Structure formats: structure tokens, C-alpha cells
LUMPA-795298 format. One record per atom (N, C-alpha, C): z, x, y. Coordinates in pm, whole numbers, padded with zeros to 5 digits, always signed. Each point is the difference from the previous one (the first is absolute). Layout:
LUMPA-795298
ZXY;...
//
This chain:
LUMPA-795298
+12054+09251+10345;-00092+00090-00059;-00131-00041-00012;-00037-00138-00031;-00110-00064-00014;-00018-00112+00095;-00100+00001+00080;-00015-00121+00106;-00154-00028-00005;-00032-00100-00065;-00143-00045-00017;-00018-00135+00085;-00109-00027+00052;-00040-00112+00067;-00157-00046-00012;-00020-00092-00066;-00148-00045-00012;-00085+00092-00057;+00066+00083-00120;-00086+00092-00050;-00104-00063-00090;-00102+00055+00025;-00127-00073-00093;-00093+00110-00033;-00061-00036-00122;-00098+00099-00057;-00123-00072-00058;-00117+00011+00045;-00113-00077-00037;-00098+00116-00087;-00058-00066-00095;-00100+00099-00071;-00124-00076-00008;-00106+00082+00022;-00132-00056-00009;-00055-00034-00146;-00040-00112-00014;-00057-00043-00148;-00131-00044+00020;-00080-00006-00109;-00150-00061+00010;+00022-00135+00082;-00084-00030+00088;-00001-00135+00058;+00124-00027+00093;+00064+00112+00037;+00119-00018+00101;+00107+00094-00018;+00126-00050+00037;+00115+00105-00022;+00118-00098-00046;+00101+00053-00046;+00120-00070-00050;+00108+00083+00051;+00120-00076+00057;+00107+00064+00034;+00099+00013-00123;+00034+00118-00025;+00097+00031-00087;+00142-00012+00038;+00041+00044+00133;+00119-00046+00038;-00041-00080+00136;+00088-00095+00038;-00026-00095+00099;+00111-00017+00091;+00019+00074+00101;+00105-00031+00092;+00150+00047-00043;+00022+00108-00069;+00125+00032-00057;+00098+00044+00100;+00100-00077-00004;+00136+00023+00094;+00108+00052-00085;+00058+00128+00025;+00097+00063-00083;+00089+00053+00100;+00134+00001-00037;+00096+00092+00058;+00103+00042-00099;+00006+00133-00026;+00094+00055-00076;+00098+00108+00085;+00135-00035+00002;+00082+00089+00068;+00023+00129-00071;+00065+00099+00065;+00033+00110-00076;+00096-00009-00110;+00001+00067-00104;+00108-00004-00088;-00017-00101-00118;-00102-00091+00021;-00013-00128-00095;-00097+00038-00117;+00034-00069-00122;-00084+00023-00119;-00081-00120-00018;-00127-00010+00016;-00101-00120+00001;-00081+00011-00138;-00027-00115-00064;-00088-00021-00093;-00122-00072+00067;-00109+00054-00025;-00129-00070+00061;-00088-00047-00129;+00006-00152-00008;-00059-00043-00128;-00117-00087+00034;-00084-00020-00095;-00113-00091+00014;-00094+00004-00123;-00072-00111-00024;-00076+00009-00106;-00137+00091+00019;-00067+00010-00096;-00113+00094+00002;-00098-00070+00124;-00047+00096+00079;-00088-00056+00116;+00068-00048+00120;+00136+00020+00001;+00077-00089+00088;-00008+00082+00138;-00025+00123+00010;-00016+00086+00096;+00113+00104+00028;+00077+00002-00107;+00133+00090+00009;-00047+00168-00002;-00095+00024-00085;-00063+00137+00007;-00063+00045+00127;-00081-00103+00053;-00075+00022+00127;+00103+00016+00110;+00114-00083+00005;+00093+00013+00088;+00059+00128-00018;+00050+00046-00119;+00076+00119-00006;-00108+00123+00045;-00136-00011-00028;-00083+00109+00041;-00014+00002+00153;+00024-00106+00082;-00013-00008+00146;+00135+00062+00047;+00102-00044-00057;+00154+00057+00057;+00011+00139-00038;-00093+00055-00076;+00023+00145-00035;-00108+00074+00045;-00095-00065+00104;-00104+00063+00062;-00109+00047-00098;-00010-00058-00114;-00128+00042-00074;-00107-00109+00019;+00035-00105+00061;-00111-00082+00027;+00027-00062+00138;-00115+00003+00109;+00029-00055+00126;+00004-00148+00008;+00077-00058+00058;+00016-00134+00023;-00140-00052+00068;-00063-00110-00022;-00111-00065+00089;+00064-00032+00121;+00126-00061-00001;+00054-00048+00128;+00158-00024-00041;+00075-00013+00118;+00139-00006-00014;+00059+00149+00034;+00145-00008-00006;+00064+00120+00021;+00095+00025-00101;+00043+00133-00012;+00116+00023-00082;+00048+00151+00036;+00150+00001+00023;+00070+00111+00033;+00069+00044-00124;-00015+00100-00041;+00071+00051-00129;+00081+00135+00035;+00133-00002-00029;+00091+00109+00025;-00028+00044+00140;-00010-00091+00106;-00020+00021+00137;-00121+00057+00053;-00100-00009-00093;-00151+00034+00036;-00097-00103-00019;-00095-00025+00098;-00104-00082-00009;-00090+00045-00137;-00044-00090-00089;-00082+00038-00116;-00149+00034+00071;-00041-00068+00092;-00134+00022+00043;-00004+00116+00106;+00094+00007+00096;-00010+00080+00110;+00049+00144-00047;+00102+00005-00085;+00066+00121-00047;+00010+00000-00147;-00106+00012-00102;+00019-00008-00135;+00063+00129-00059;-00027+00109+00060;+00058+00118-00022;+00139+00003+00015;+00064-00054+00085;+00138-00023+00054;+00059-00073-00106;-00067-00120-00046;+00059-00081-00114;+00003+00078-00112;-00100+00077-00044;+00010+00062-00129;+00110+00117-00007;+00014+00060+00118;+00113+00109-00002;+00142-00063-00014;+00002-00121+00025;+00151-00056+00002;+00018-00088-00129;-00097-00030-00091;+00011-00086-00118;-00020+00089-00137;+00039-00081-00100;-00037+00058-00131;-00089-00111-00064;-00080+00019-00093;-00074-00086-00062;-00028+00041-00140;+00033-00064-00094;-00025+00010-00148;-00089-00090-00065;-00117+00029-00021;-00120-00087-00041;+00030-00019-00162;-00085-00098-00055;-00008-00017-00118;-00031+00116-00118;-00090+00085+00058;-00057+00108-00071;+00126+00116+00008;-00011+00103-00094;+00067+00124+00020;-00033+00073+00098;+00091+00055+00103;-00040+00089+00122;-00021+00135-00051;+00083+00057-00098;-00004+00136-00031;-00113+00047-00080;-00061+00106+00019;-00102+00057-00104;+00064+00063-00104;-00090+00025-00104;+00078+00057-00133;-00012+00154+00005;-00062+00068+00101;-00011+00142-00013;+00100+00093+00067;+00096-00082+00060;+00115+00093+00075;+00129-00055-00038;+00093+00075+00009;+00142-00034-00037;+00059-00110+00094;+00095-00080-00027;+00052-00095+00060;+00056+00036+00153;+00075+00138-00006;+00063+00033+00115;-00118+00044+00092;-00099+00074-00032;-00114+00051+00079;-00078-00134+00058;+00016-00104-00078;-00075-00128+00068;+00061-00044+00111;+00145-00009-00031;+00084-00032+00127;+00008+00097+00109;-00024+00128-00007;+00013+00083+00112;-00141-00015+00078;-00101-00016-00087;-00137-00018+00078;+00009-00128+00073;+00064-00091-00056;+00007-00137+00068;+00068+00011+00141;+00132+00071+00005;+00068+00030+00115;-00075+00079+00092;-00064+00091-00037;-00102+00079+00100;-00091-00091+00057;-00049-00085-00057;-00108-00092+00046;+00057-00086+00112;+00130-00021+00011;+00074-00077+00082;+00040+00085+00123;-00025+00143-00007;+00038+00094+00110;+00129+00062-00019;+00059-00016-00126;+00119+00070-00017;-00025+00150-00014;+00088+00093+00028;-00026+00129-00030;+00021+00030-00140;-00052+00104-00055;-00003+00011-00153;+00148+00012-00043;+00092+00057+00067;+00128-00001-00029;+00069-00120-00017;-00028-00100+00113;+00056-00127+00021;-00059-00090-00123;-00132+00017-00028;-00067-00060-00103;+00062+00031-00143;+00056+00119-00014;+00053+00049-00124;+00125-00080-00012;+00083+00002+00114;+00136-00076-00003;-00030-00144-00022;-00094-00057+00060;+00003-00149-00022;-00059-00020-00146;-00087+00085-00047;-00043-00047-00133;+00110+00024-00083;+00120+00096-00003;+00096+00013-00088;+00102-00129+00025;+00003-00055+00124;+00092-00101+00030;-00061-00133-00067;-00132-00027-00002;-00041-00122-00056;-00003+00007-00139;-00022+00133-00061;+00009-00004-00145;+00139-00023-00048;+00086+00062+00072;+00140-00044-00034;+00041-00141+00006;-00061-00059+00109;+00031-00149+00020;-00062-00071-00101;-00105+00022-00059;-00074-00084-00106;+00018+00046-00140;+00108+00093-00010;+00029+00073-00137;-00116+00063-00062;-00061+00076+00087;-00120+00061-00045;+00001+00145-00005;+00105+00070+00058;+00027+00130+00020;-00029+00081-00139;+00059-00059-00117;-00031+00080-00114;-00148+00010-00040;-00080-00082+00063;-00150-00012-00028;-00075+00065+00104;+00054+00063+00092;-00069+00061+00117;-00114+00091-00036;+00001+00071-00114;-00091+00089-00030;-00107-00058-00109;+00007-00129-00027;-00072-00062-00093;-00135-00044+00082;-00113-00015-00063;-00128-00058+00073;+00030-00153-00030;-00068-00062+00100;+00011-00154-00013;-00048-00061-00125;-00096+00065-00055;-00070-00069-00130;+00088+00027-00119;+00115+00069+00013;+00087+00010-00139;+00117-00098+00035;+00023-00066+00104;+00102-00090+00031;-00022-00121-00065;+00099-00087-00037;+00007-00132-00053;-00049-00109+00132;-00035-00107-00061;-00050-00094+00115;+00104-00027+00109;+00128-00021-00046;+00130-00012+00097;+00002+00131+00091;+00009+00117-00055;+00015+00119+00065;-00116+00033+00117;-00120-00054-00044;-00120+00022+00090;+00014-00085+00100;+00050-00130-00012;+00009-00103+00100;+00122+00052+00087;+00107+00042-00032;+00095+00063+00087;-00066+00125+00082;-00078+00067-00065;-00073+00110+00094;-00087-00061+00097;-00064-00097-00031;-00091-00074+00114;+00079-00051+00106;+00136-00041-00019;+00091-00042+00088;+00040+00124+00080;+00029+00100-00063;+00043+00120+00066;-00114+00036+00093;-00133+00007-00035;-00099+00032+00085;+00009-00071+00137;+00042-00149-00024;-00004-00071+00129;+00132+00001+00074;+00089+00089-00047;+00124+00009+00071;+00015+00161+00055;-00067+00084-00019;+00003+00145+00020;+00033+00024+00150;-00069-00085+00093;+00023+00016+00138;+00112-00089+00063;+00074-00057-00093;+00110-00092+00054;-00037-00105+00082;-00100-00089-00045;-00024-00123+00061;+00108-00105+00022;+00004-00081+00108;+00101-00103+00006;-00055-00121-00072;-00126-00020-00032;-00065-00098-00050;-00091+00027-00133;+00014-00055-00101;-00086+00051-00119;-00065-00122-00064;-00116-00023-00032;-00082-00094-00050;-00033+00026-00141;+00047-00088-00104;-00020+00021-00126;-00089-00113-00062;-00132+00043-00053;-00075-00096-00059;+00012+00004-00145;+00082-00092-00045;+00016-00029-00154;+00049+00124-00052;+00110+00040+00044;+00059+00125-00038;+00026+00023-00151;+00023-00113-00071;+00046+00003-00151;-00108-00056-00088;-00116-00013+00048;-00098-00057-00093;-00041+00086-00102;+00003-00041-00121;-00057+00090-00118;+00115+00064-00064;+00131-00010+00040;+00094+00062-00053;+00095-00076-00093;+00055+00063-00115;+00097-00090-00077;+00124-00035+00089;+00064-00096-00063;+00116-00050+00053;+00086+00095+00058;+00049+00100-00090;+00092+00110+00046;-00035+00087+00117;-00134+00031-00015;-00053+00082+00122;-00017-00089+00121;-00039-00132-00007;+00016-00081+00131;+00139+00007+00047;+00097-00032-00081;+00131+00005+00048;+00032+00123+00062;-00029+00115-00060;+00015+00136+00048;-00052+00023+00145;-00136-00041+00032;-00059+00015+00105;+00079-00093+00111;+00036-00105-00057;+00057-00089+00117;+00147+00064+00040;+00063+00048-00101;+00143+00047+00042;-00017+00108+00111;-00111+00094+00001;-00018+00100+00071;-00053-00064+00139;-00094-00091+00015;-00041-00069+00111;+00108-00051+00090;+00083-00083-00070;+00132-00050+00059;+00089+00082+00050;-00005+00144-00045;+00080+00096+00058;-00042+00036+00156;-00130-00021+00021;-00054+00036+00131;+00068-00091+00107;+00009-00126-00049;+00055-00110+00084;+00147+00017+00019;+00080+00040-00093;+00134+00017+00009;+00040+00129+00057;-00066+00089-00014;+00034+00137+00046;-00053+00050+00135;-00122-00047+00020;-00074+00050+00115;-00039-00114+00084;+00020-00118-00038;-00024-00116+00092;-00164-00010+00017;-00075+00014-00100;-00137+00012-00006;-00050-00147+00008;-00112-00017+00089;-00041-00132-00011;-00108-00006-00120;+00005-00099-00099;-00082-00005-00121;-00090-00123+00002;-00131+00012-00002;-00094-00112+00015;-00087+00023-00150;+00029-00101-00091;-00066+00019-00127;-00088-00130-00043;-00087+00026-00091;-00082-00105-00061;+00043+00027-00146;-00003-00108-00073;+00027+00001-00149;-00048-00129-00081;-00043+00012-00137;-00043-00129-00051;+00119-00038-00089;+00112+00087+00003;+00121-00039-00090;+00104-00088+00098;+00000-00138-00011;+00079-00064+00086;+00138+00015-00015;+00036+00053-00121;+00170+00034+00001;+00018+00119+00092;-00093+00095+00012;+00014+00111+00100;+00039-00063+00134;-00095-00073+00053;+00016-00078+00131;+00119-00059+00013;+00043-00083-00098;+00123-00085-00008;+00134+00092+00024;+00001+00121-00084;+00129+00075-00002;+00004+00118+00090;-00112+00048+00047;-00021+00144+00073;-00007-00036+00151;-00071-00110+00034;-00017-00025+00148;+00107-00086+00074;+00005+00039+00122;+00084-00081+00092;-00073-00129+00057;-00121+00015+00002;-00088-00116+00041;-00126+00010-00076;-00073-00112-00006;-00114-00026-00087;-00097-00071+00099;-00130+00068+00011;-00100-00054+00091;-00113-00032-00104;-00046-00133+00002;-00115-00048-00088;-00131-00019+00093;-00103+00055-00049;-00126-00034+00071;-00100-00062-00073;-00080-00086+00050;-00104-00061-00080;-00119-00040+00087;-00126+00023-00022;-00118-00034+00095;+00016+00082+00122;+00064+00123-00003;-00002+00075+00107;+00114-00032+00114;+00095-00109-00052;+00109-00010+00094;+00123-00027-00069;+00111+00048+00073;+00130-00008-00049;+00047-00146-00017;+00037-00033-00122;+00029-00140-00019;+00150-00028-00052;+00074+00101-00010;+00140+00003-00025;+00066+00115+00041;+00128+00000+00059;+00076+00126+00038;+00128-00031-00003;+00076+00069-00068;+00143-00015+00011;+00059+00081-00134;+00134-00015-00005;+00083+00066-00132;-00056-00075-00127;-00002+00081-00106;-00030-00078-00111;+00078-00112-00029;+00128-00002+00012;+00086-00118-00027;-00040-00111+00100;-00030+00014+00118;-00035-00104+00104;-00133-00062-00035;-00085+00083-00043;-00144-00054-00040;+00023-00086-00116;+00079+00052-00097;+00010-00105-00134;+00097-00111+00040;+00092-00002+00088;+00055-00129+00055;-00089-00088+00062;-00074+00044+00100;-00084-00070+00085;-00132-00060-00067;-00050+00100-00090;-00123-00043-00031;-00011-00046-00139;+00088+00034-00084;+00002-00039-00136;+00112-00098-00032;+00138+00031+00038;+00114-00065-00048;+00047+00019-00142;+00114-00046-00038;+00063+00023-00118;-00072-00118-00090;+00034+00005-00136;-00039-00113-00071;+00099-00028-00102;+00027-00137-00008;+00087-00061-00090;-00084-00063-00130;+00047+00019-00124;-00040-00062-00111;+00100-00069-00085;+00010-00142-00006;+00104-00071-00064;-00068-00082-00122;+00061+00006-00114;-00052-00080-00116;+00117-00096-00028;-00042-00141+00024;+00117-00096-00024;+00032-00004-00162;+00101-00047-00012;+00050+00001-00132;-00078-00112-00099;-00058-00112+00087;-00088-00097-00079;-00117+00002+00086;-00121-00037-00097;-00117-00010+00070;-00026-00121+00104;+00093-00083-00025;-00007-00125+00093;+00037+00027+00135;+00079+00111+00027;+00061+00032+00123;-00092+00082+00076;-00142+00046-00051;-00077+00096+00080;-00055-00066+00124;-00037-00115+00006;-00048-00064+00103;+00096+00001+00123;+00120-00055-00046;+00128+00000+00101;+00026+00125+00054;-00013+00098-00082;+00038+00149+00046;-00109+00048+00096;-00128-00023-00026;-00091+00030+00091;+00021-00064+00133;+00030-00136+00008;+00046-00059+00122;+00106+00057+00072;+00114+00042-00075;+00098+00059+00063;-00034+00141+00060;-00076+00064-00076;-00048+00135+00068;-00070-00022+00127;-00078-00092+00012;-00096-00028+00103;+00092-00019+00137;+00125-00045-00024;+00083-00031+00123;+00086+00129+00027;+00005+00097-00057;+00078+00129+00020;-00041+00062+00141;+00085+00049+00074;-00030+00058+00131;-00105+00089+00000;-00118-00002+00057;-00108+00102+00006;-00094+00011-00126;+00035-00114-00090;-00070+00013-00124;-00164-00018+00034;-00088+00082-00094;-00126-00022-00017;-00055+00032-00118;-00107-00025-00047;-00080+00016-00114;+00087-00042-00127;+00040-00118-00012;+00057-00054-00103;-00099-00022-00130;+00043+00061-00111;-00097-00010-00114;+00057-00042-00131;-00051-00069-00075;+00054-00019-00145;-00098+00048-00104;+00072+00091-00079;-00070+00073-00092;+00059-00034-00147;-00051-00061-00081;+00071-00055-00118;+00119-00071+00043;+00105+00029-00038;+00137-00060+00028;+00063+00077+00115;-00049+00082+00060;+00079+00085+00107;-00064-00038+00162;+00099-00007+00074;-00040-00053+00145;+00017+00147+00077;-00101+00039+00075;-00002+00104+00083;-00013-00031+00143;+00087+00079+00089;-00016-00037+00139;+00014+00137+00080;-00072+00016+00097;+00016+00115+00099;+00097-00036+00119;+00101+00094+00007;+00097-00043+00122;+00036+00136+00078;+00038-00011+00112;+00021+00113+00095;+00096+00105-00049;+00126-00056-00070;+00106+00083-00050;+00052-00047-00125;-00034+00046-00120;+00045-00070-00134;+00137+00021-00017;+00077+00094+00063;+00147+00026-00019;+00079-00147+00048;-00045-00058+00113;+00056-00103+00049;-00080-00130-00057;-00123-00002-00014;-00071-00121-00060;+00050-00034-00134;+00013+00099-00093;+00028-00026-00146;+00132-00099-00020;+00100+00051+00070;+00142-00092-00007;-00025-00136+00048;-00070-00011+00115;-00038-00121+00064;-00084-00111-00098;-00108+00091-00070;-00074-00088-00079;+00077-00047-00134;+00081+00093-00044;+00071-00051-00129;+00094-00110+00028;+00074+00008+00120;+00090-00102+00041;-00077-00127+00021;-00131-00005+00061;-00058-00119+00027;-00063-00055-00140;-00039+00092-00103;-00032-00048-00108;+00112-00066-00073;+00108+00067-00007;+00127-00071-00045;+00032-00144+00036;-00012-00012+00140;+00011-00122+00059;-00095-00097-00038;-00127+00041-00019;-00107-00097-00044;+00018-00026-00151;+00103+00056-00073;+00001-00035-00138;-00108+00081-00084;-00041+00127+00051;-00089+00054-00079;+00048+00148-00045;+00062+00010-00114;+00057+00135-00009;-00104+00105-00044;+00028+00115+00039;-00101+00131-00030;+00032+00073-00111;-00096+00010-00074;+00025+00093-00140;-00015+00135+00035;-00089+00046+00098;-00001+00133+00048;-00048+00017+00151;+00030+00104+00061;-00022+00009+00139;-00020+00156+00016;-00108+00031+00087;-00035+00137+00036;-00053+00017+00133;+00031+00106+00076;-00054+00031+00128;-00050+00135-00005;-00109+00012+00059;-00071+00118+00040;-00039+00042+00129;-00007+00113+00027;-00027+00053+00143;-00151+00040-00025;-00075-00042+00125;-00137+00047+00000;-00016+00154+00008;-00119+00049-00050;-00032+00142+00017;-00101+00010+00109;-00032+00131+00054;-00082+00021+00104;-00159-00065-00072;-00015+00006-00114;-00117-00037-00057;-00022-00142+00034;+00106-00084-00013;+00004-00138+00034;-00037-00017+00149;+00059+00085+00084;-00044-00009+00140;-00151+00027+00016;-00034+00098-00050;-00140+00052-00008;-00078-00115-00030;+00012-00045-00118;-00071-00111-00059;-00023-00133+00092;+00115-00014+00057;+00024-00126+00087;-00100+00030+00138;+00004+00127+00038;-00070+00012+00121;-00155+00030-00025;-00034+00081-00110;-00135+00030-00009;-00072-00076-00110;+00078-00076-00077;-00072-00070-00119;-00028+00082-00113;+00058+00120-00008;-00019+00087-00119;+00100+00086-00012;+00038+00070-00111;+00105+00089-00004;-00061+00133+00032;+00085+00085+00029;-00056+00141+00035;-00044+00058-00121;+00048-00016-00125;-00070+00047-00107;-00127-00048-00031;-00029-00128+00012;-00126-00057+00000;-00108+00070+00090;+00048+00025+00131;-00091+00057+00097;-00019+00143-00029;+00114+00070-00060;-00039+00149-00055;-00081+00012-00103;-00005-00110-00086;-00101+00002-00131;-00142-00008+00051;-00026-00062+00121;-00115-00027+00046;-00040+00113+00100;+00072+00113+00012;-00037+00078+00107;-00117+00083-00023;-00093+00017+00109;-00127+00069-00022;+00039+00154+00016;-00098+00091-00017;+00027+00133+00007;+00041+00043+00145;-00048-00072+00117;+00046+00031+00127;+00085-00107+00042;+00127+00012+00006;+00088-00102+00045;-00048-00028+00149;+00006-00140+00042;-00023-00038+00146;-00164+00020+00022;-00079+00064-00078;-00138+00016+00042;-00056-00145-00008;-00059-00037+00122;-00071-00138+00009;-00120+00000-00090;+00012-00104-00092;-00125-00038-00070;-00066+00103-00092;-00119+00034+00010;-00079+00069-00078;+00000+00172+00036;-00044+00087-00110;+00006+00131+00024;-00111+00024+00109;-00089-00095+00039;-00110+00041+00100;+00038-00013+00131;+00146-00044+00016;+00057-00018+00145;+00016+00148+00046;-00005+00005+00136;+00051+00139+00053;+00079-00054+00128;+00110+00088+00013;+00099-00033+00111;-00076+00028+00141;+00030-00068+00115;-00038+00042+00123;+00094+00100+00045;-00060+00123+00012;+00075+00145+00037;-00035+00041+00132;+00102+00062+00037;-00037+00094+00124;+00037+00150-00041;-00022+00090+00080;+00040+00134-00036;+00148+00034-00032;+00070-00097+00087;+00148+00015-00012;+00045-00057-00143;-00094-00077-00076;+00056-00074-00115;+00028+00113-00109;-00087+00096-00003;-00006+00098-00111;+00149+00046-00019;+00026-00005-00149;+00136+00059-00027;+00007+00146+00024;+00124+00048+00049;+00024+00124+00042;-00016+00113-00090;-00088+00003-00101;-00026+00105-00108;-00141+00039-00003;-00020+00109-00064;-00159+00048+00004;-00035+00062-00148;-00105+00022-00016;-00044+00051-00138;+00067+00154-00001;+00012+00066+00109;+00026+00149-00001;+00157+00018-00010;+00086-00111+00002;+00147-00001+00015;+00063-00081+00089;+00123-00002+00012;+00070-00100+00084;-00003+00034+00160;+00024-00096+00066;-00001+00003+00136;+00140-00020+00055;+00044+00080+00086;+00145+00003+00049;+00010-00119+00094;+00121-00065+00024;+00013-00113+00080;-00045+00011+00137;-00020+00120+00070;-00034+00005+00130;-00151+00000+00008;-00053+00010-00121;-00149+00023+00003;-00048+00143-00040;-00099+00023-00047;-00040+00152-00043;+00026+00008-00146;-00060+00085-00078;+00025+00034-00142;+00107+00112-00019;+00088-00055-00094;+00108+00098-00031;-00027+00062-00135;+00042+00127-00023;-00026+00061-00118;+00064-00062-00111;-00052-00027-00129;+00068-00062-00114;+00009+00096-00115;+00109-00007-00059;+00030+00084-00123;-00052-00059-00118;-00033-00125+00029;-00043-00093-00140;-00158+00001-00011;-00067+00056+00092;-00153-00005-00023;-00053-00123+00009;-00066-00049-00119;-00082-00126-00006;+00060-00108-00055;+00152-00010+00025;+00102-00097-00061;-00034-00127+00068;+00019-00103-00070;-00012-00137+00046;+00093-00035+00111;-00069-00014+00121;+00094-00020+00130;+00032-00156+00027;-00048-00085-00102;+00045-00153+00025;+00139-00040+00001;+00083+00075-00061;+00133-00060-00026;+00102-00013+00112;+00001+00098+00088;+00095-00014+00122;-00089+00013+00115;+00000-00106+00083;-00098-00010+00121;+00067+00071+00103;+00134-00016+00029;+00052+00070+00108;+00016+00140-00045;+00002+00008-00141;-00007+00125-00059;-00137+00026-00023;-00048-00020-00118;-00137+00050-00045;-00099-00109+00053;+00051-00094+00086;-00087-00071+00071;+00011+00027+00126;+00094+00061+00048;+00013+00061+00148;+00031+00148-00016;-00015+00046-00120;+00032+00161-00027;-00140+00055+00021;
//
């Protein structure tokens, strides 16, 4: 579904230019759910914009949904869905009407667009709200409507840019319950960004971490935690005199790393706590160092993120400027060609094949769905 090689994007700045993405290589097979993570300024938003044709690459190639993003951007937009961070539906028209207009922008007949609108409303449990305007919906309901806008043309691949940001925990869980139905019921390929690492840990089959414009880790969440962080053992000897000896024993465990002593507790990182803990306790017993307490913990994706980037994702998020991935200062401008312009315009949406389509929503914000209202 996604095949990128050497994808690069440079932006002009005062006194030169800067590479936001530097030779991105990425392969995503059909039907996979992928979390795309990175600290602020890492290049993930720029990468997403290139893969969804909202920004032309400076160099490199990318084939998305079987179409080249540079040679055939309209073909890409016709085959993908994109749900941005902003709401895609305007406040002036009813939810069902928004979806029908979206379908017509993709070339569906009006009758077909009506059927698809009803199908996605039912899929996302929005059918009872079909006659409501988006402005009257709750945050979670409106986010599900955004996703519906990206699905009305039945794409095989959908990009979700922080789909649950700003929602309360219950609404977040509800949004993800519906998103995962796309994977199980329709085999939809899902490529998403998030700053909630627990979402990446539990929802994604695969996690890709980007930093400084390059992929620095790629694998399942469990494999990344095993390979890049490891488990941690913490043992407190029954007597303070045994702490030094316990640390020496810990250092001899298979695959041991980062032996620490904090107060009277010895900590050590190991590849697999389930096998290492019994081994450690037996070795302590043999050394005459009884343990008063023992604890083992699995690493989190935040531990992996910290070990790779030197900061947690929350720290990165706290430092986020208004324009994610925007290089440096507001004075900077991207190096653009005519093909870089997003496929929207002040007078209304543009359909995926080019040309302006009629829009029932008037001056609605078109930034929310870009293969929808970014390709709508």
C-alpha cells in the first residue's frame, strides 16, 4: 500500500535550507495498522503530507495505493482517505449531507453517494445523528464524522493524523473501537500518528519511529521494547551489607545492562524478566544474599522512545510549536512548486481528478480530510 524510497523534503530558510525529511524509506503492506511516531520536528507531519500528496517531495519516490505521489497525485487521492487534526465538516449542513457531497466529489453518482453516506453513518454509529449539524455533535461524535468523511469513497488505505487528540478517555476509546472495525471488517490499511503511546502500543500491529527526518526504529511494539529497552529487575536485599554483592551478581546475568543501586535496591535491565528473575534469585541465594523484595517491570513504548530520542513523547509534545514539523522560525517558507498546493481552494473543494466540485457546505473549513476535504 505504501512504498517510499529516499523521500526527502527541504525547506528554504534564511541563509540556506533545511531538510525536514531525509531519505525516508518505508514499506507498508495492505491490511496493516501502523503507528507513525516521532518527537516534534522529527518530520512525521511533513512525511504524512508528502504521502497524501499535500506536499511535493524535493527528491525520492513514493507509491501510495498503487499510484505515484508525484506523477499521479490525483490517482493517489482517489484511492486513500485522510483525516487531519482539524475537523473536516463545516457547521452549516447536516452530517448526512456533508457525506453525500463528499461522495459526489469522488465521482460517485448522487444515489451511490447517498447509499455510501448511510453505510458509513451506520458503520460509525452515527445514523441517529444523520440530520444533526456537526456543530451540535460532541467531540467524539464529530471525530467519528471526520473519519466517515475519509471513508465515504471506500478507500483501501486511510491516514489518521492524531485521531483522538483533545478527546476525553471514553471518547478516545470509542473512536478507536470504530477505527479498528475498519481493519477487522474491511481489511483497511490504517496509517496513524498519535501522541498517546498507549494507543500505538495497543492498537498498532507495527510501530515506526522517525527522528531527524529518518526512520530510527521499525517493528512490533513488543519487539521494540524487547530489543531497545528490555525488562527491568529490582531486588532489595534483606540486609544492607548484601547490596554490593547483589549488584555484582546482577552484572553477571545473561544480557545484563544498566546495573544501578538506588538506596538499598539493585536494578538491572535484562532481555526477558520472566527467565532472568528466577535465575537472579537463585544466584543471590547461592551467594548468601537473601532478598527482602523483588519486582520485575516491562518497559513501555515511552521507555523505547526515550532511549532512541533522548526525550519522552510527552516532553516533545509539551514543546510543540504551532506548526508541527515547520523548520525553525515563522519567517521560513517552503520550497514549493505548483504541484505542492493542497487540492482545495477558497471557492470550495476540488475533486480527486481535478476541477472544482459543488459543495453543500459553502465556506466550511476544508483542512480536516485531505483525500476528502483535502482532496475533496
